[in-house]
C-alpha positions in Angstrom: -39.5 24.0 89.4 -40.5 27.2 87.6 -42.8 29.8 89.2 -44.6 31.5 86.3 -46.0 35.0 86.7 -48.3 37.1 84.5 -50.6 40.1 85.0 -54.0 41.0 83.6 -55.9 44.3 83.8 -53.2 46.8 83.0 -55.3 48.7 80.4 -58.9 48.8 81.6 -60.4 52.1 82.9 -62.1 50.2 85.8 -61.5 47.2 88.0 -58.5 45.7 89.8 -55.1 44.8 88.5 -54.5 41.0 89.0 -51.3 39.0 88.9 -51.3 35.2 88.6 -48.5 33.0 89.9 -48.4 29.3 89.2 -46.0 26.4 89.8 -47.1 23.4 87.7 -44.5 21.1 89.3 -44.1 18.8 86.3 -47.8 18.5 85.5 -48.6 18.6 81.8 -51.8 20.4 80.8 -52.8 20.4 77.2 -53.9 23.6 75.5 -52.0 26.1 77.7 -51.3 29.4 75.8 -51.5 33.2 76.2 -54.9 33.7 77.8 -55.8 36.3 75.1 -55.5 33.7 72.4 -57.9 31.2 74.0 -61.7 31.3 73.9 -63.6 32.2 77.0 -65.0 28.7 77.3 -61.6 27.1 76.9 -60.0 29.5 79.4 -62.6 28.6 82.0 -62.1 24.9 81.5 -58.3 25.3 81.8 -58.6 27.5 84.8 -60.4 24.6 86.7 -57.7 22.1 85.6 -54.9 24.4 86.6 -56.3 25.0 90.1 -56.8 21.3 90.6 -53.5 20.0 89.3 -50.9 22.8 89.9 -48.4 22.3 92.7 -49.2 25.9 93.8 -51.1 28.9 92.5 -52.1 32.3 93.8 -53.5 35.7 92.7 -52.3 39.1 93.8 -55.0 41.8 93.6 -54.6 45.6 93.6 -57.7 47.7 93.7 -58.4 50.7 91.5 -58.0 53.0 94.5 -54.7 51.5 95.4 -53.6 51.8 91.8 -54.6 55.5 91.8 -52.6 56.1 94.9 -49.3 54.5 93.9 -49.4 54.4 90.1 -49.3 51.6 87.6 -45.6 50.7 88.0 -45.8 50.3 91.8 -49.2 48.6 91.5 -47.7 45.9 89.3 -44.9 45.4 91.8 -47.4 45.2 94.7 -49.7 42.7 93.0 -46.7 40.5 92.0 -45.4 40.4 95.6 -48.8 39.6 97.0 -49.1 36.6 94.6 -45.6 35.4 95.3 -46.0 35.6 99.1 -49.1 33.4 98.9 -47.2 30.8 96.7 -44.3 30.8 99.2 -46.7 30.1 102.0 -48.1 27.1 100.0 -44.6 25.9 99.3 -43.7 25.9 103.0 -46.8 24.0 103.8 -46.1 21.4 101.1 -42.3 21.3 101.6 -41.8 22.4 98.0 -39.4 24.9 96.4 -39.0 26.7 93.1 -35.7 27.3 91.5 -36.7 29.8 88.8 -39.2 32.6 88.4 -40.2 33.7 85.0 -42.2 36.9 84.6 -44.0 37.7 81.3 -42.7 40.9 79.8 -39.5 42.9 80.2 -39.7 44.2 83.8 -38.6 42.3 87.0 -41.4 43.3 89.4 -39.5 41.5 92.2 -36.5 43.8 91.8 -35.2 44.9 95.2 -36.4 41.7 97.0 -34.5 38.6 98.1 -36.1 36.8 95.1 -34.6 39.2 92.5 -31.8 36.9 91.5 -34.2 34.0 90.7 -36.1 36.1 88.1 -36.0 36.0 84.3 -38.2 38.6 82.6 -39.2 37.1 79.2 -41.3 38.8 76.5 -44.1 36.6 75.2 -43.4 34.0 78.0 -47.2 33.6 78.4 -47.2 31.8 75.0 -44.0 29.8 75.5 -43.6 28.8 79.1 -46.4 26.6 80.4 -46.4 27.9 84.0 -46.6 31.5 82.7 -49.4 30.6 80.4 -51.2 29.0 83.4 -50.7 32.2 85.4 -52.1 34.3 82.6 -55.2 32.1 82.4 -56.1 31.9 86.2 -55.5 35.7 86.5 -57.7 36.5 83.5 -60.5 34.2 84.5 -60.6 35.5 88.0 -60.6 39.1 86.9 -63.3 38.6 84.3 -65.5 36.8 86.8 -65.1 39.6 89.3 -66.0 42.2 86.8 -69.0 40.2 85.7 -70.2 40.2 89.3 -69.7 43.9 89.5 -72.1 44.4 86.5 -74.9 43.6 88.9 -73.6 46.0 91.5 -73.1 48.8 89.0 -75.7 48.3 86.2 -75.3 50.3 83.0 -71.5 50.1 82.5 -71.4 46.7 80.8 -68.7 45.4 83.0 -69.7 41.8 82.2 -68.8 42.3 78.6 -66.1 44.9 78.6 -64.3 43.9 81.8 -63.7 47.6 82.5 -62.0 48.5 79.2 -62.8 52.0 77.8 -65.0 50.8 74.9 -67.5 53.2 73.4 -70.5 52.0 75.4 -68.5 52.2 78.6 -67.5 55.8 77.8 -71.1 56.8 77.2 -72.1 55.2 80.5 -69.5 57.2 82.4 -70.7 60.4 80.8 -74.2 59.6 81.7 -73.8 58.0 85.2 -70.5 59.2 86.5 -67.8 57.0 87.9 -67.8 54.2 90.5 -65.3 53.1 93.1 -64.1 50.6 90.5 -62.9 53.4 88.1 -59.3 54.4 87.9 -59.3 58.2 88.3 -55.5 58.4 87.7 -56.2 57.5 84.0 -56.2 60.6 81.9 -59.8 60.1 80.5 -61.2 60.0 84.0 -59.0 62.5 85.7 -61.7 65.1 85.7 -63.7 62.9 88.2 -60.9 63.2 90.7 -61.8 66.8 91.1 -64.0 67.5 94.1 -66.4 69.3 91.8 -67.2 66.0 90.1 -68.8 63.7 92.6 -68.2 59.9 92.0 -71.2 57.6 91.9 -71.7 56.0 95.3 -71.8 52.4 96.1 -75.4 51.2 96.4 -76.4 50.6 100.0 -77.4 47.0 99.4 -73.8 46.2 98.2 -71.3 44.6 100.5 -68.9 43.4 97.8 -65.4 44.6 98.4 -61.8 43.6 98.0 -60.9 41.6 101.0 -63.3 38.6 100.8 -61.0 35.7 101.8 -63.0 33.3 99.5 -61.7 34.9 96.4 -58.3 36.1 97.6 -58.7 39.8 97.3 -56.2 41.9 99.2 -57.0 42.5 102.9 -55.2 45.9 103.1 -56.3 49.0 101.3 -53.3 51.2 100.6 -54.0 54.9 101.0 -50.7 56.5 100.0 -47.1 56.2 98.9 -45.7 56.0 102.5 -47.7 52.9 103.3 -46.7 51.3 100.0 -43.0 52.1 100.8 -43.5 50.3 104.1 -44.9 47.2 102.5 -42.2 47.2 99.8 -39.6 47.3 102.5 -40.8 44.0 104.0 -38.4 41.2 103.2 -39.6 38.4 100.8 -37.5 35.5 101.7 -37.0 32.7 99.1 -37.4 29.1 100.0 -34.0 27.7 101.1 -32.1 25.8 98.5 -32.6 25.9 94.7 -34.3 22.5 94.6 -36.5 20.9 97.2 -35.1 17.6 98.4 -37.9 15.5 99.8 -37.7 11.9 100.8 -40.7 10.3 99.2 -39.5 6.7 99.3 -42.3 5.6 101.6 -45.0 8.0 100.5 -45.2 7.5 96.7 -48.9 7.6 95.8 -50.5 5.4 93.2 -50.9 8.4 91.0 -47.2 9.1 91.2 -46.3 5.5 90.4 -48.6 5.7 87.4 -46.9 8.9 86.2 -43.5 7.1 86.7 -44.7 4.2 84.6 -45.9 6.6 81.9 -42.5 8.3 81.9 -40.7 5.0 81.4 -43.0 4.1 78.5 -42.3 7.5 77.0 -38.6 6.9 77.3 -39.0 3.7 75.3 -41.0 5.7 72.7 -38.1 8.2 72.4 -35.6 5.3 72.1 -37.7 3.8 69.3 -37.6 7.1 67.5 -33.8 7.4 68.1 -33.3 3.9 66.7 -35.4 4.8 63.7 -33.3 7.9 63.0 -30.0 6.1 63.5 -31.1 3.4 61.0 -31.5 6.1 58.4 -28.1 7.6 58.8 -28.6 10.1 61.7 -26.0 10.7 64.4 -27.7 11.4 67.7 -26.0 14.3 69.4 -28.4 15.0 72.2 -31.3 13.3 74.0 -33.8 15.1 76.3 -32.0 18.4 76.0 -33.5 20.8 78.6 -33.4 24.4 79.7 -35.5 26.1 82.3 -37.9 27.1 79.5 -38.1 24.2 77.1 -36.8 20.8 76.0 -36.0 18.8 72.9 -36.5 15.1 72.7 -33.8 14.2 70.1 -31.2 16.3 68.3 -29.4 14.5 65.4 -27.2 15.3 62.5 -27.4 13.8 59.0 -25.1 15.2 56.3 -25.0 19.0 56.8 -28.4 19.2 58.4 -29.2 19.4 62.1 -32.6 17.8 63.0 -34.7 18.6 66.1 -37.3 15.8 66.7 -40.3 15.9 68.9 -41.6 12.4 69.9 -45.2 11.8 70.6 -46.1 8.4 72.0 -49.6 6.9 72.0 -50.2 3.4 73.5 -52.7 2.9 70.7 -54.2 5.0 67.9 -57.9 4.7 69.1 -58.0 8.5 69.4 -55.6 9.4 66.6 -51.8 9.3 66.3 -49.4 11.5 68.2 -49.0 14.0 65.4 -52.4 15.5 66.3 -50.6 17.0 69.3 -48.2 19.0 67.1 -50.4 22.1 67.2 -49.4 25.5 65.9 -48.4 26.5 69.4 -46.3 23.4 69.8 -44.5 24.2 66.6 -43.7 27.7 67.9 -42.3 26.1 71.1 -40.2 23.7 69.0 -38.7 26.6 67.0 -38.1 28.5 70.2 -36.2 25.5 71.7 -34.2 24.9 68.5 -33.1 28.6 68.5 -32.0 28.3 72.2 -30.0 25.1 71.4 -28.3 26.7 68.4 -27.5 29.9 70.5 -25.5 27.8 72.9 -23.8 25.5 70.4 -21.5 27.5 68.1 -20.1 24.3 66.6 -23.4 23.9 64.7 -23.6 27.5 63.5 -24.0 27.7 59.7 -25.8 24.3 59.5 -29.2 24.0 58.1 -31.8 23.1 60.7 -35.1 21.2 60.4 -37.9 20.2 62.7 -39.3 16.7 62.8 -42.3 15.1 64.6 -42.3 11.4 65.2 -45.5 9.5 66.0 -44.8 6.3 68.1 -47.3 3.8 69.3 -47.7 0.2 70.5 -46.1 -1.9 73.2 -43.3 -2.4 72.4 -43.2 1.1 70.9 -42.7 1.4 67.1 -42.4 4.4 64.9 -45.6 4.9 62.8 -44.7 8.1 61.0 -42.1 10.9 60.9 -43.0 14.2 59.3 -41.0 17.4 58.6 -42.4 20.6 60.0 -42.0 23.7 57.8 
């Protein structure tokens, strides 16, 4: 299983840095994408679905004061490790294990830990790898909700709408009201407030909101300086034993699991129907259910001098539209990404033209209703 990791809140002038970590565990959730590309309403709906269906999920929080004390680079490492430690605890409780960690971006924030060898840092993974997309969504929704709550604590800064980013109205409010404990004084535009001569705005006496409330998973420890951070970073983060969890479920298969197994079997029949359709039209099937840690391709075939990559979408009936409706712009990007990975590892097909196909299959027994080429 893949543990996906992504961060939000790197750029704002105020508020915490938050890292999301999610293991979907085979669960398919429609609509996952980079959280920045999804509407607020859709993000919040997906957030609920992810938390309900994911095998494990967690958030790692680093406060503005912690970030000021250790710097952005170390704060990203700390938030990532906090999130991962929570996921590991959940995995131990559920007897699960992950075999791969994918972090959005180019930096391995688990470098120097026992988990380092499991990590792949991948640019734009939040738009390509479902578990990373899910991590991006739960982190952003949690941070946005926290900042909206802080708007009532610190009125005048517009935290509910700007989430702490340095937009014009926020800058004006800082000049007029000063800074709060949420502001990052290590950021150049706010550095003058770190001077003793510039007194930060105090927390209102009626306020008891702080990082550390267990109900929302804020960090329990406030880091005051680099020495304490070094101490925490030296703590060993031990991976779950084995690359893949081996669990005997022979006597504990739930009705939901049985249902998903039946769905998978029907899906296999749908893919077979598409393969038969292609073969009848002169295609040679060269791969079925080709998978990597990041993506999969249902059918790879050759006809003439062209290599075809086919995505099969099965619907038991067409009451709510055929399967082609699921071939969204994001799905097309994922298909292209998967095709490129396949070609990168198959030099025997280099130089061949490549095309993407989408096959709509429905009925019982399954039958191909339409096959379209994707540009």
